C-alpha positions as CSV (number, residue, x, y, z in Angstrom):
1,X,0.5,26.1,-4.0
2,X,4.4,24.5,-4.2
3,X,6.0,21.7,-4.2
4,X,8.6,21.9,-1.1
5,X,11.6,19.5,0.5
6,X,10.3,17.6,3.8
7,X,12.2,17.6,7.0
8,X,12.0,15.3,9.8
9,X,10.3,18.0,11.6
10,X,7.6,17.8,9.4
11,X,7.1,13.7,9.7
12,X,4.4,14.5,12.3
13,X,2.1,16.4,9.9
14,X,2.8,14.0,7.4
15,X,1.4,10.9,9.4
16,X,-1.2,12.8,10.2
17,X,-2.4,13.7,6.5
18,X,-1.6,10.1,6.1
19,X,-4.1,8.6,8.7
20,X,-6.6,10.8,7.5
21,X,-6.4,10.4,3.7
22,X,-6.0,6.1,4.5
23,X,-9.3,6.2,6.8
24,X,-10.5,8.6,3.5
25,X,-9.6,6.0,0.4
26,X,-8.5,2.7,2.0
27,X,-12.0,1.5,3.7
28,X,-11.0,-2.0,2.8
29,X,-8.4,-1.9,6.0
30,X,-9.6,-2.3,9.3
31,X,-8.4,0.0,12.4
32,X,-5.9,-2.9,13.5
33,X,-4.2,-2.6,9.4
34,X,-4.0,1.0,10.5
35,X,-2.2,0.7,13.6
36,X,0.0,-1.7,12.2
37,X,1.4,0.5,9.4
38,X,1.4,3.9,11.4
39,X,4.7,2.8,13.3
40,X,6.2,1.5,9.9
41,X,5.7,4.4,7.8
42,X,6.8,6.7,10.6
43,X,9.7,4.9,11.6
44,X,11.1,3.3,8.4
45,X,9.1,4.0,5.1
46,X,9.3,8.1,5.0
47,X,13.5,7.6,5.8
48,X,13.2,5.0,3.1
49,X,11.6,7.4,0.4
50,X,12.6,11.0,-1.3
51,X,9.8,12.8,0.2
52,X,7.9,16.3,-1.1
53,X,5.2,18.1,-0.3
54,X,2.9,20.8,-1.9
55,X,2.4,23.7,0.4
56,X,-0.3,26.3,0.1
57,X,0.3,29.9,0.6
58,X,0.2,30.0,4.0
59,X,3.0,27.1,4.1
60,X,0.3,24.7,5.2
61,X,1.4,20.8,4.1
62,X,-1.6,19.6,1.7
63,X,-0.2,16.3,0.3
64,X,3.0,14.8,0.3
65,X,4.9,11.7,-2.2
66,X,7.7,9.4,-1.6
67,X,9.7,8.0,-4.3
68,X,12.6,5.6,-4.8
69,X,14.2,3.7,-7.3
70,X,11.6,5.4,-10.3
71,X,8.7,4.5,-8.2
72,X,6.0,6.1,-6.4
73,X,5.9,4.4,-3.7
74,X,3.5,6.7,-1.4
75,X,0.7,9.5,-2.4
76,X,-0.9,11.0,0.3
77,X,-3.2,14.2,-0.4
78,X,-5.5,15.5,3.2
79,X,-8.8,15.0,2.3
80,X,-9.8,18.4,2.6
81,X,-7.5,19.5,-0.2
82,X,-8.8,16.3,-2.5
83,X,-9.8,17.2,-6.0
84,X,-7.8,20.3,-6.0
85,X,-5.2,19.0,-7.9
86,X,-2.3,18.0,-5.3
87,X,-2.3,14.6,-6.0
88,X,-1.6,15.4,-9.8
89,X,1.0,17.9,-8.6
90,X,2.6,15.6,-6.8
91,X,2.3,12.9,-9.3
92,X,3.6,15.2,-12.5
93,X,6.7,16.5,-10.5
94,X,7.6,12.9,-9.5
95,X,7.3,11.8,-13.1
96,X,9.4,15.1,-14.3
97,X,12.0,15.4,-11.8
98,X,12.4,11.9,-10.0
99,X,12.0,9.6,-13.0
100,X,9.1,8.3,-12.1
101,X,7.8,5.3,-14.3
102,X,5.9,3.1,-11.8
103,X,3.5,2.8,-9.0
104,X,1.6,0.0,-7.2
105,X,-2.1,0.6,-6.2
106,X,-4.1,-1.5,-3.7
107,X,-6.6,-3.3,-6.1
108,X,-9.5,-2.7,-3.5
109,X,-8.7,1.6,-4.2
110,X,-10.5,2.1,-7.3
111,X,-10.2,5.9,-6.8
112,X,-6.5,5.7,-6.8
113,X,-6.8,3.4,-9.7
114,X,-8.4,5.7,-12.0
115,X,-6.2,8.7,-10.9
116,X,-3.6,6.7,-12.3
117,X,-5.1,5.8,-15.1
118,X,-5.9,9.2,-15.9
119,X,-2.0,10.4,-15.5
120,X,-1.2,8.0,-18.0
121,X,-0.3,4.8,-15.8
122,X,-1.3,1.8,-16.9
123,X,-1.9,-1.6,-15.1
124,X,1.1,-4.4,-16.3
125,X,0.8,-6.8,-13.5
126,X,-0.8,-8.1,-10.4
127,X,0.2,-9.6,-6.7
128,X,-2.2,-11.5,-4.4
129,X,-0.1,-9.8,-1.7
130,X,1.1,-6.6,-0.8
131,X,4.6,-5.3,0.0
132,X,4.3,-6.8,3.9
133,X,2.9,-9.6,2.6
134,X,-0.8,-9.3,3.6
135,X,-3.6,-10.2,1.8
136,X,-4.3,-7.3,0.2
137,X,-3.9,-7.2,-3.7
138,X,-1.7,-4.8,-5.7
139,X,-1.7,-3.5,-9.2
140,X,1.4,-3.0,-10.6
141,X,1.2,0.0,-13.0
142,X,3.8,1.6,-15.4
143,X,3.3,4.6,-17.6
144,X,2.5,4.2,-20.8
145,X,5.4,4.1,-23.5
146,X,7.7,3.0,-20.8
147,X,8.8,-0.4,-21.3
148,X,11.6,-1.2,-18.9
149,X,9.2,-2.3,-15.7
150,X,11.0,-4.1,-13.2
151,X,9.3,-6.7,-11.1
152,X,8.8,-5.1,-7.4
C-alpha cells in the first residue's frame, strides 16, 4: 500500500468509498441524511481539504483522508479494506506530514472513537450539533501532548 495525491478524476471513486463507508459505520444516519450529504461532500468538501489516498499494488484506491488547518476533516476506508491498516496509514501520514493534531468524531460512531483513541487522540470537548447544525453530536479530539486546540 502506498499514499498518493488525489486528482479530481478520482472523485467518483472517493464518493463511492465515502458512501460505502458511511453505510457501514454511521448507522445513525438515515438514507435522507446520506442523500443530503453526498453532494456537499462531492461538490464542496473535497475541494476544501488536502486529499490523500491509499492505493493497493494494482492502483486501486482503498481509502482516503482530507486535512485542513491541522484538523483531520475526513477519513473513509472501503469496508472491504477496513481492519487492514488503511485508516491507520492515512491517519499517521496526516499527523506526520500535514501537522494534524485534531479530529472531530460523531459521538454515535463508537468504532471511530476507539480507532482515534488507539492512534493517540483524546476527547477534549463536545458539541451537540454537527458542522451543518444537525443534531449529531461531535466529540472534539486532540492528539495527546498537544495543547493548542482551537475551537472547531
